[in-house]
Every structure is written in C-alpha cells, then in structure tokens.
N, C-alpha and C positions, 0 to 999 in steps of 0.2 A: 517713946518714938517708934514708928512702925519700922519692922525690919525691911531693908532693901532687898529685893529680888536680885540673886548674884548669878551673873551669866558668865559661861566660858565660851571663848571666840577663838576658833581655830583659822587662821586665815594667812597663807604665805606670800601675798601680795601686801608689802609692808605700809604702802600709801592706803590702799583700802581698808586695811586692818586698823590702822591708826584712826582713820575717819570713821570707821564704824564705832569703834571703841569710844571716841570722843563724843560721837551722837548720842549713844545710849546712856553714857554717863550723865550728859547734859539732860537727858530724860528720865533720870533717877534710877538707873540700873547699874549696880554695882558690877563691873565689867572687866574679867582678866583676859588678854590677849596672848596667843601663843602662836608662833610661826611656822609650826609643823605639827602634824598628827602626834609624833612620839612626845614632844614637849607637853603637848595638851594632855596626854594620857597621864603623864608624870604630875602635872599639875592638878588634874583631877584626882589623883590618888592621896593629894596633900590636903584639898580644900572640900569644901562642901558647895555644891553649886545647885541652882535650881532649874537652869536652863542651858541648852547646848545650841551653839550655832557652828556649824563645821562646814569649812569649803570642802569640795569633793576631791579635788586634785591637789594634792599637797606632797612635798617630799618626806621622805623617812618613812611616813605611815599616811595613806589616804583616807579621805573622811570616813568611808564605808568602814574600812578595818577598824579605825577608830571607833566608830559607832557600836560595831559589834562588840568591842572590847569594854566599851562604856556600859553597854546593855549587861554584861556579866556582872557589873559592879552595882548597876543601878537599873533595874527593870522599867521603872515608870518615868525617869526623868525625859521632858520634852526635848526633842531634837528637830532643829530646822537644817537642812542642807543648803548650800550655796553652790552653784554649778554654772560653769561656762558653757555647759552642753545642754541643749534641750532635747537630747535624744529620750524617747520615751523609755527605752530599756533600762536607762539609768535612773528615772523617776521612779519606775515600778521596783527595781533593785533598793532603791532608798526607803521605800514604804515596807517593802518586804522585812527591812532589817530593823523597822519599828519607828521610822521617822514620822514626824507629826506633818511635817510640810517641807516644802523645798521653794528656792527661788534660782531664777536664772538670771545669771549676770547679762547685761546691766540691770540694775533695779533702784528704785528710788529708796532711800533710807526710810521715809515715812511709811511705805508699803510695808517694808521689813517690821517697823514698829506695830502697825495694824496686825501683823501676823502673829508677833509675839503676843501682843495683848489678847488677840481672840483665842489662842491656845491657852493662856493661864486663865482666862475666863471659863474655858471649858473644862479644865482639870479642877478648877475650883467649883465646879458645879452649877456654874451659872448659864449653861445652855439654855435656849429659849423654845422649850418643848411645845409651847403654844403658837408657834409659827406653822402655818398651814400651806403657804405658797413657798415652792423651792424653783430656782432656775437651775437646770442641769444642762450646761452648753446650749442648744437650740431647744431642749425641752423644758415645758413649764410643768410642774409636778404640783397638783392640787390636793392636799392629802383629805382635805374634807369632803371633796366631790368625788375622790378616789380616780382622777383622771390625769393621764399623761398625754400633753399636746406638743407637736412640734410645728405648728402653723398651718400645717396640710392635713394632718391625721390627728383626731382626738380618741385615744385609747382608754376604755374603761378598765380599771383595774379590780381585782378581786379585793375583798376586805383584807385579808392576809397581806397580799402583794403590797396593798397601800400601806398598811402598817410596818411591815419589814421595811419599805422603802422610804418612809418617813424617819424611823430610827437610823437607817444609813445616812439620811440627809443631815439629820440633828447631829450626827457624829461625824459628818464629812472629814476626809483626810486624817481619821483617827479610827483606830481599831474598834469595831462593834464587836464586843465578847459575845461568843456563842451562846453561853450559858444565861447571860444577861436577855439577849433577844429572845430566847426561848421561854424564859419565865416571865417577860413582858406580854409576848403575844400568845403563846401557847400554854402559859400557866406552868406546865410539867417540862423539865428538859430531859424527858425519858428519849431511849434510843430511835422510837418511831417518830417522835416529834423532830428529833434532829434530822432524820433522812427527809421529813417533809420539808424542814427549812431549806436543805439545799435544794430540793427541786425548786422552790419558790425563788431561791437566789438564781439559779439557772432562768427560770422565767424572766426575771428582771432584766437579766443580761440581755437576753433577745430582745425585749423591749428597747433597751437602750444602745443595740450594737450599731445603730447607724450614725452614732455621736461618738468620733473618734476619741474625742478628749474625755471622755466619760468610762471609767472602767472599775468594776467591783472585782476587786481580788482576795483570794485566800491567804489568811496569814496563819502559818502553819501552828496549829497547837492554841490558837488564841480566837480566832473568828474571821470577820471580813472588814474589808475596807473599801469605802466608796472613794475612788480618787477624782476629784474634780479639777 
C-alpha cells in the first residue's frame, strides 16, 4: 500500500484547525494538528513529516519562528503559511524564511489542497518545463517568442533574459538555486557568470516593476525566488 503523505498543521483557531484536519484526512493526507507553535515544534521533533502548514499568528511561538526552527532540523520540507494579514512584508518575510507558499485567510480548503498538490508535484520533479506561456500578474510571458506583454507594450527579451525568466516561472514561489540556474543557462557557474546573472536579475526586475504583485527576491546563500 502506498505510504500516505504526513502533514503537520499548526493552527490556534480550534474550529478552523479541526475543519482543516478533517478535510485533509478525508483527502488522503495523514494530518496531525497542534494548537500553537511550541507544541508543533515538539511534535515535529518526535515524528517524521512530509509537509508543514503553519498559521503565522500563534501563541507561545509564531509561525515564522517555528518555521525557522523547523528549517534547522529539515532544510527541505515544504512549508505553507496561513495568515490573516495580506501585508506584503509578511509575505516576503515568509518566503525569505523558506516558505513554499502562503494563503491569506479566509481561503477555500479546495484552494489549499490545490496548493499542497502543486508543491508536492514540484518537489517530486513533475514541473512542466515544456510550458512556454506564463501569466505574471498583468504580464503575459511567451518564453518561445521571448516577449513580455502587458496589453499596452510588448517587450522583446534577450535570450538569456527569457531563459532566466522561464526558469523562475517554472519554479515560481520556490527557490531557484543559483548554481542550478548558472549551469542550466551559462553552463559554467564561475564568478563572472554569477555576476552576469545578477545583472540579468536586475533587468528582469525592471521589466516587471510596474506590476506590484510580482517580485523577484534574493534568498541569502541560496538563489532567487519569483513571488506571484
């Protein structure tokens, strides 16, 4: 029998927590619920989990602190944050910690399930690298034609800009490792190519700066993340 994916859910709203746990169990996920960050951390130390879902605002230990501590134990486990705030700073803070996604309350449980499944597909190597059209807020990026259009203006990208943006899109809301990007696009991950990639990241940020909901952030020591 196939092993069930085991989720750890930390949510201090008892009603929401129980609803989410029942829903996720009904969808085939083995799910443990904890009422605060401290209890969740102790639970994580005792059990093997495949996926984390953490509320940001919790007593005893908030979701960001919990995630930082979890990352010390397991640097790769996927994390989704649940937040009552839609503040951009909170979202960016979450991604810098290493979150794979976030959801702002109220949200539909179907949407949460979709996000979980998408992340699991991605980490299992099932990303669709054959995709060539991507929607980035108001922009439509055509990787094959190397164009970025917003309805009014159609910008022609260089080959390297298009290749880098496609890698970011395929790995959207996930860390794009610097060395992986360098070896994929530049073949060699030497110092000069690394500086060249930084320049192209800056160019892409300028192309996308008019769309407030899109951001390419640096993840210290790891690489870049395209936030959609």
